[in-house]
N, C-alpha and C positions, 0 to 999 in steps of 0.2 A: 504494500500500500504506500502511495507517495507520502513523503514526510509532512507536507502541508495538510494532507487529509488526516493524518494522525493527530496533528496539532488541533484541527477542528474538533476531533473526537474528545480532546482533553478539556474543551471549554465547558464549564458547568451549564446544565440545562437552564438554570435560573437566569443566566446571562443571555439566553437566546429567546427571551420572551418577545422582544421586538428588535429586529435587526434588518437593515436594508440588505438587498440581495448580495451586494458586493462584500458585505461583512462575512458572508458564508462562501465566498469564492465563486458566486454566480455572476458572471460578467459576460453577457452575450456579445458575440461579434468581435470585430477587430479594431474598431475605432474607440478612442478615449472619450470619456464624458467630459463635460465642462466642470468648473470648480465646485458647483453645488450638485451636479448630476441631477438637474431639475429643469423644468421648462423655463424657469427664470434665468437660466444661463443665456437665453436669448435676450440681449440687452433691451431693457425697457418693459418687458413683459412682467405683469404683476399678478399675484394670486392671493385671494383671501377666502376665508371660510367663516360660516356661522354654523355651529353645531347645536342642534336642538334636542335636548334631553328633558322630557317632562314626564313625571310620574313613572309608572311601570309599563307604559305602552307606546310612548313617542320617542323614536330614535331616528332622526332624519336631519336634514340641513340644506345649506346652500353653499356652493363653491363658485366663486367668480374669477374669471380670467380676463384681464384687460390687456390689450395689445401694446399700449404705450401710456405715457404719463398724461397725454393730452385728452381732449374730447374726441372720442372715436367717431362721433357723428360729423364733426367738422374737419376731422383729419382721418379719413377712411383708409383702411388697408386692404390690399387685394386678398381675396379669400375664396375657398371652394369647399364643397361638401361631397363626401362619398358615403353612400348607403350600402353597407354589406348585406344586411337584412332589415327590412323596413318595419318590423313589428315594434313600433315605438312612437314617441312624440318628439319632434324637433321643430319648435315654433320658429318660423322665419326662414325656413329652408328655401322656399321657392324664389324669394327675392335675391338671396345670396347667390343662388345658381344662375339667375337671370342676369344680374349686374356684375357678379364676380367681385363683390366687395363686402366688407364687414363694417357696419356703422354703429355697433353697440358693443358693450362688454358681452362676454359669453357667460351665461349662468347655467349651472347644473343643479338639479334638485330631484325631488321625488315625483312620480308619475302624476298624481292628482294635484300636485302643487304647481305645475307648469304655468297655469294661467294666472294664479295669484302672484307668482314670482315675476311674470312678464308685466303684469299691471304695475307692480311696485317699481320695476326697472324703468318703465316708461315714465312714471311720475318722477323718479329720481333724475332721469335725463332731461326732462322738461324744465327742471329747476336749475340746470347748469347754465352758467353765463354763455351768452350768445345764442341761446335756444328760444328766445322770446317769441319768435315768429314761426317756429317749426310746427307743422300740422300733420306730419307723418313720420313715424319712426319704425324701422324694422328691427325689433329686438330678437336676439337669438337665445333660446332657452331649451335645453335638452334635459333628459331624465332617464332614470332607471327605476324600476318598481321595487321599493323596499318594504312592501306590505307584510312580509314575513316577520319582521322585527319592529315594524312601525304601524301605529294605528292610522293607516294612510287615508281612510275615509274621513278622518277629522280634518284633513288638509291643513296641517299645523303650521305651515310656513306663513309668516306675517311680513308686512312691509319692513318692519324693524330688522328682521333677519336678513333680508336682501341688502338693506343699507349697511348692516354690520359687515357682511361679506365684502361689499364694495369699499367701505371705509378702511378696513383692515388689510386690504390688498397691498402687497409690497413686493419688492424685487429680490427678497432674501430667500432663505431656505423655505421649502414648502412642507407643511405638516402633512403626514401621510397616514393611511390606515383608516380607522373608524372616526373620521372627522368630516365636517362639512357635509357635502352631498353623499359621502360614503359612510355616514354614521350608522345606517341600517342595512347596508347592502350585503350580499352573499355571493361568493364565487367558488365554483367547483365543490360546493357543499361545505365550505368553510367561510369564515368571515372575510368579506371583501372590503373594498373601500377606495380611497384615493391613493394613487401612486404616480410617480413622476420619474423621468430620467432624461438624459440629454446625450448628444454626441457632438464633438467638435472635429470637423474634418481637418486633416493636415493642410499646411499651406499650399502644397503642390496640387491639392484638389479644391482649392478656393478658400480654405480656412473658415468656412461657414459653420454656424451652429444650428442644430436641429433639436428642439425640445418637445417632449410629449408629456401630457397629463391624462390620466384615465380615471374613470369612475367605474369600477368593476363590480358587476352584479350578474354574472353569466355562468353557464355550466359547460360541461364537456368532460374530458379525461385529462386531468392535469399532468403536464410534463414540465420539468425544469431542466433546461439544456438537454432535452432528450431523455432524461431519467423518468421512467414511468411512475411518477409519484402517486397519482390517483389509483392506479392498479395495485401498486405495492402496499398502499395504506388502506385499500379496500373501500375507497369512497370515490365513485365516478358514475357517469351516466350509464344507465342500462346494466348496472352491476348485478341486479337480480330482478326476477319477475315481481317480487314483493315490493321493492322500492325502485321502480324503473328510472326515476330522475332523468327526464329526457333531455336535460341540458338547456332548458329554457332560461330566460333572463335577458340581460342587456348589458351593453358597455357603451359608454361615451368616451371618445378619444379626441383630444385636442392637440393639434400639431402646430408648433410655431417655428419659424426660421427667420434668420436675418439675411438669408440669401435673396437677391433680387429676382424672385420668381413670380410671374404673373398668375392669374387665376387658372389658366389652362393647365400649366404645369403643376400648380398647387393641387388641382384635381387628381393629377397623376400621382403626386406625392401622397395625397390622402389615401388613395386606393392601396398603396403599398403598406400602409399601417395594418391592413387586414392580414398581411403575411406574418407580421409580428404577433398578432392575435392568434393566428393558427398555430404558431410555434408553441404556444402555451397549452394547447390541447382543445381549443374551441373548434366546433364545427358549424358555428352560426346556425343554431337550431331554429326550427320553425317559430318558436315563441321568443326568439332573441332579437332585440333591436340593437343593431351594430352600426354605429354612426361615427364618422370621422369628420372633424372640422379642421381645416388647415388654413393658416394665414401667414403672410410675410410682413415683417416689420421694416423692410428696407425703406428708408426715407425717400429714395428716388422714385419709388412707385406709389407713394401716398396720393390720395385723391381728395382734393378740397372742392366742394360744390361751388360752382361759379368761377373758379380760378382756372388759369391756363394750365394745360396738361404738363405734367412733369417730363423732363427730358431724359430720365434715366433709362438705360437699356436693360432688358431682361436677360437672364442667363439663357443660353441656347439649349436646345434639347439634349445635345451630347454631354452637357455639364450636369444633367439631372441625375445620372446614375449613382454617383456617390451619395447624393441626398437621399435617394431611394434606399440605399443600403443602410444609411444612418437612421432613417425613420423606422425601419424594420427592427433594428437592434434596440433603439430607444423604446419602442412600443412594448417589445417583449420584456425588457427590464422594468418598465413602469408597472406592468401588470404584476410581475413578481413582487415589486416593492409594495403594491397595494395589499397583497396577501401577507407578506412577511412582517409588515408594520402594523397589521391589524391585531386587535385584542378580542377576546371572547366578549360577546354582548348578550345579555339576557333582557328580554322585553317582549311585550305583547303575548305573554304566555309561552315564550320559546327561549331557548338558549342556543346560540350558534358559536361553536368553538373556533378559535384561531387555528390556522395551519400549525401543526405541532412541529416547531423547528427542531426540538430535541429528537424527534423521529426522522425528520428530513435529513439532518446532519449525517447520520451513518449511511443513508441511501446515497447521498452525494459522494461520500467517501468510497463507497462500494463501486460506484461507476466512474471514479477517478475525477470528479469535478473538484477542483482545488482553486485556491487564490491565484490571481494573475498579477 
């Protein structure tokens, strides 16, 4: 057994309650992450959470992703959306697809809270300076269904929660696991949540950064760098006729890059995130809503209503392949982080355990997965 694998086995289980994937030697791909290994490694991108815990039945929240420090309505970024499987709600999708631009922060929340969150976001945006004459806003709000751990019919998200997520959004480290929109989610039969990762391309390939944030709430047969974790731990889709667990659920994936990529190639970039999702063991079940939102923060491609078009050139098609590889790697790792950083949650009459890292550790060692 490799020395580093043996070292992993010597770490007390109590210290493995919450660890990012790289702490256990799980580092997908060949490219290095940014300094935070988070979507906020893309300069200017901000993330904020509001985690809602009320009584013994409400576990949900809001996660906000803002593309830059300015007003996204007045300083729009190119954007695209890819739908892997459309069993879900993504408010605002048609206008983003038609115009190829994002004009609001991105909110993630619970299924029955989408419209309340959207209403609060519209109200917040209308209050911003320069918005006094605005009569139409296309806000983008996505969801996953956390009804197993959350009293979802109570629609617990309030305007104050949305405003908290927006107000606390910053460019630093991103809280992961059972926080924000991931407070009540489940993935692969264990506790899911928020996860993030990034990749920074070498200078020879442009030096661009790609960051990914996920809200994991889906099923399948969990694999970690090819290790058949779900099978070996006995928890996976179709494991028995008694508990078929068909792999339903959803995932929201947000992709950011500082590369000057227009909406057409952003759509191509977004579609590649599905390959990272597949690497973790998802097969995009019938009841799974699998959505990817991608945007570029490149200042040269910003769009200001009424202003002259920017003169910035977009990357050519041939320069897109390294970005595609980066988004696959970062998506895979973000999903692992959403699981590894989650904790067990008891609510709504149920308890969902976290992925047992003390049992995962020897599996990784057995299959030779070590630190890099």
